[in-house]
C-alpha positions as CSV (number, residue, x, y, z in Angstrom):
1,M,-86.9,-64.4,-120.1
2,A,-87.3,-61.5,-122.5
3,R,-89.3,-58.4,-121.5
4,A,-92.8,-58.6,-123.7
5,A,-93.2,-55.1,-125.4
6,T,-95.3,-53.1,-124.1
7,T,-96.3,-50.3,-126.8
8,S,-97.6,-52.8,-129.0
9,D,-101.3,-51.7,-128.7
10,V,-103.0,-49.3,-126.9
11,F,-103.6,-51.1,-124.2
12,N,-99.8,-51.4,-123.3
13,A,-99.8,-48.1,-124.4
14,I,-102.3,-46.8,-121.8
15,A,-100.9,-49.2,-119.4
16,E,-98.5,-46.6,-118.4
17,P,-100.2,-44.0,-115.8
18,R,-98.1,-40.9,-117.5
19,R,-99.7,-41.7,-121.1
20,R,-102.7,-41.8,-119.4
21,E,-102.1,-38.2,-117.9
22,I,-101.0,-37.1,-120.9
23,L,-104.3,-38.5,-122.9
24,V,-106.1,-36.4,-120.1
25,L,-104.1,-33.3,-120.7
26,L,-104.9,-33.3,-124.2
27,R,-108.6,-33.6,-124.1
28,A,-108.6,-29.9,-123.8
29,G,-106.8,-29.6,-126.9
30,E,-103.3,-29.4,-129.1
31,R,-100.2,-28.7,-126.8
32,P,-96.7,-28.8,-127.6
33,V,-94.1,-31.1,-126.2
34,T,-92.8,-28.6,-124.2
35,E,-96.2,-27.9,-122.6
36,V,-96.9,-31.2,-122.3
37,A,-93.5,-31.8,-120.5
38,R,-93.8,-28.6,-117.6
39,E,-97.7,-29.6,-116.6
40,L,-96.6,-33.2,-115.9
41,G,-93.4,-32.2,-114.6
42,L,-91.6,-34.4,-117.0
43,S,-88.7,-34.3,-119.1
44,Q,-89.1,-33.0,-122.5
45,P,-87.7,-36.3,-123.8
46,G,-89.3,-38.6,-122.0
47,A,-92.3,-36.9,-122.7
48,S,-91.6,-37.4,-126.3
49,K,-90.8,-40.8,-125.9
50,H,-94.6,-41.3,-124.3
51,L,-96.3,-38.8,-127.0
52,R,-94.1,-40.6,-130.1
53,V,-95.3,-44.4,-128.2
54,L,-99.1,-42.8,-128.0
55,R,-99.2,-41.8,-131.7
56,E,-98.1,-44.8,-132.9
57,V,-100.7,-46.9,-131.3
58,G,-103.3,-44.1,-132.5
59,L,-104.2,-42.4,-129.8
60,V,-102.3,-38.8,-130.4
61,R,-102.0,-37.2,-133.8
62,D,-99.3,-34.9,-134.4
63,R,-98.8,-31.7,-136.7
64,Q,-96.3,-29.0,-137.6
65,A,-97.6,-25.4,-136.6
66,G,-94.5,-23.0,-137.4
67,K,-91.9,-23.7,-135.5
68,Q,-93.5,-26.3,-133.0
69,R,-95.1,-29.8,-133.2
70,L,-98.8,-30.0,-131.6
71,Y,-100.0,-33.0,-130.4
72,G,-103.6,-33.8,-130.5
73,L,-105.8,-36.4,-128.8
74,D,-107.1,-39.1,-131.2
75,A,-109.9,-40.2,-129.9
76,R,-110.7,-42.7,-132.4
77,G,-107.3,-45.2,-130.9
78,L,-109.6,-45.5,-127.9
79,R,-112.1,-47.9,-130.0
80,P,-110.7,-50.9,-128.8
81,V,-110.3,-49.7,-125.2
82,H,-114.4,-48.7,-125.5
83,E,-115.4,-52.1,-126.8
84,W,-113.4,-54.1,-124.7
85,A,-115.0,-52.1,-121.5
86,G,-118.4,-52.4,-122.9
87,G,-118.3,-55.9,-122.3
88,F,-118.7,-55.2,-119.0
89,E,-121.4,-52.8,-118.8
90,R,-124.5,-55.2,-117.7
91,F,-122.1,-55.3,-114.0
92,W,-122.1,-51.8,-113.7
93,T,-125.9,-51.8,-114.4
94,Q,-126.8,-54.6,-112.2
95,T,-124.5,-52.2,-109.8
96,F,-126.7,-49.2,-110.1
97,D,-130.2,-51.0,-109.9
98,R,-128.9,-52.7,-106.4
99,L,-128.0,-48.9,-105.3
100,D,-130.9,-47.7,-106.5
101,E,-133.2,-49.9,-104.9
102,Y,-131.2,-49.1,-101.9
103,V,-132.1,-45.6,-102.3
104,Q,-136.1,-46.2,-102.6
105,D,-135.7,-48.3,-99.4
106,L,-134.2,-45.9,-97.0
107,K,-136.8,-43.2,-98.8
108,K,-139.4,-45.5,-97.7
109,Q,-138.2,-45.7,-94.2
110,E,-137.9,-42.1,-94.2
111,E,-141.7,-41.7,-95.1
């Protein structure tokens, strides 16, 4: 059985834990691949490979700055993930409502 492509869309791209770590790192600002590799303990070719995948699905942008290529987060690419996760919001709201009821009951018992 042929292995399915793992990088064709944003969901597949962020399924890889190292790519999620890179996105978290890039939230703080642009970085060259050497810095991404060093901070995450990756080889430079490994970091480059992950950055290429993230760029191809629109989660990372890059630009040339002198001799370096800087990579930065392009959060617009996370829109499909945000929209998908938003469909589960009512479950989180119900959980918080139950937690609030529990805390209110505890407060009443203390009084």
